N, C-alpha and C positions, 0 to 999 in steps of 0.2 A: 432520439432517445438512445443512449448507449447503455451497455451492460458493463458495470464497473465492479471488478473484484476488489475487495479490501482484505489485505493480509494482516492479521493480528499475530505478532510473534512474541508477545509477552508470555512468560511462563506463569504469571500470577493471574488469579481470577479477579482480584481487585487491583486494577492496573491503571496507572496514569497514562500509559501509552494507549490503552484501549479507550480511555476517556477522550483523548485527543482524536483518535480514529473515529469515535462516535460523533464528535462535533463535525468532522469532515464528511462523514457519511450522511448526516442530516442535511448538510449544504448540498451535497450531490443529489439527494432525493428531492429536495425542494426545487432543484434545477430540472427535474423531470427524468432523471436517470434511474435505472434499476441497479441497486447495490446488492451484490452477492458477497456476504461475509465468509471469510475463510479463517478459522481460528486454529492456528497450528498446534496449540497445547492440547486440543481435542483429538489430534491424530494419534493412531496407535504408535507408541514409542519404538517398539521393536522393528516393525517394518520401516518406520521413518529413519531410524539410525542405520539400518542396513541398506537404505536406498531402494527398497523393494517397491517398485512402481507397479507391480502386479497385484499388490494388496488392494482390495476394493476401496477402502477409505483413502488410501494414497492416490490411487488411480482417479478417484472422483475429485480430489483436491487438484491434481494436475489438469484434469479436464476443465475444472472451473477456471483456471488461469488461461488455458488455451481458448476457451469459449468467450472470454471477456474481450471487450473492445479496449479497455484501459484497466490499469491496476494501481491501487494505492498500497504502498508497502510501509508498514509501521514497525518500529523496533525500539526497545529500550537499548541504551548504550551502556555497555559494560567494558571496562578496561580499554577505553578509547575506540571501541568498534561496535558494530551491530551485534545483536545477540546470536548465540550459537544455534538456537532453535530456528532462526531465520536462515542462517548459513546452511544448516542441515537440509532444510526444505529446498532452498535455491539450488543446492548441489544435485538434487535428484531430478530437477526439471530438464527437459531436452535443451540442447544448445541454443536454439533460436526460439525459446518459449515466449519471449516478449516481442517477437517480430511483429511489426504493424500496430503496436500498442503504444499508448502514452502511459508514462509511469510517474507517480508522485511519491517521492521518498519523504518520510516523516520520522523523526526520532525524539525520544525523551531521555533525559539523564539528570543526574544529581548535581552536576557542576558545569559551569560554563567552559571549563577546560575541554569538554567533549563536544563543543559546538561544531567543530569541523568534521566530526565523524560522518555526517551526512554526505559531504562532498569528497572526503578523502578515503573513506572506508566503504560506505554503502553505494555511492554512485558508480565506482568502477565495477563492482560485482554485478550491478544491474545492467550496466553497459555491455558486459560480456554476454548477456542474454539477448542482445540485439533489438532493444526497443526502438521504435521510430523516433521517440522523443522522451527525454527525462526532464520533467518540469522542475523549476527551482523548488527545492525541498525546504524543510524547516526543522529546527531543533527547538523543543520546548523544555524549559527548565522544570524539573519535577516540582519545585516549590511554587510554580505557577498553576498547579492543578490541586484543587482542594476537595477532599471528600468530607461529606457531612454525615452525621449519625443516621439520618433518615434515608440515606442512599443517594441523595443528590450529589452530583459532581459538577464543579464550576471551574472554568478556565478563567484566570485573571485577565483583565483587559489587555495587559501587556503581552499576553499570549494569544488572546482571541483575535485581535486585529491582524497580526501577520499570518496566522493560520487561515483566516478567512481570505486574505489576499493571495496566498499561494494556492489555495483551493480554487479561487476565481481564475487565476492564471492557468491552472490545470484544466478547468472547465472550458476555457477559451481554446486550448489545444485540442481537447476532445471534440468541441464543436467544429473546429476547422477540419478535423479528420472526417467528421460526418458529412460535411459539405463536399469534400473531395470524393468520398465514396458515393454520394448521391449523384454527383456529376458524372462519375465513371459509369454508374449503372444506367443513367440516361443515355450516354453515348453507346453503350452496349445494346440497349433496347432499340435504338435507331438504326444501328448497323445491321 
């Protein structure tokens, strides 16, 4: 069992990005992992914008990332790149904040013109934080997420399948890390 932090970086409370992230979190929990949600819009804006890592809420958010075994990063795409809220948070993390962790990048956006934002905008900034692995990510078209009046949110089949597949691949990476860690701990105990 791994502890997996999920980063929601949508500024909106009714968010297609959060709907996709919720689908992923459910799959992670069904696989037996502990999911710890981190909602960036709930962080205090002043300390966040100033990069004040001494603020208690910001310090807790950073500690959540540091304590996690793996991280799912979700973002809406604006102007062909990940959102500013995510960038602001990533900028205040320590240089090697993702070291030893697997990361799954996921994005949503209003047009297929932004589909490459996951690989050409988000992946490089995540790589700069030194994760052990960045799983193949996915871009979900906003039209493939439907909100209903009674609160239900549904992903279209065309989005559900690939989201499930990239999450499964991410889970395989996380499981591989767990096996390596368990083997290392056994060798240490014998020595």
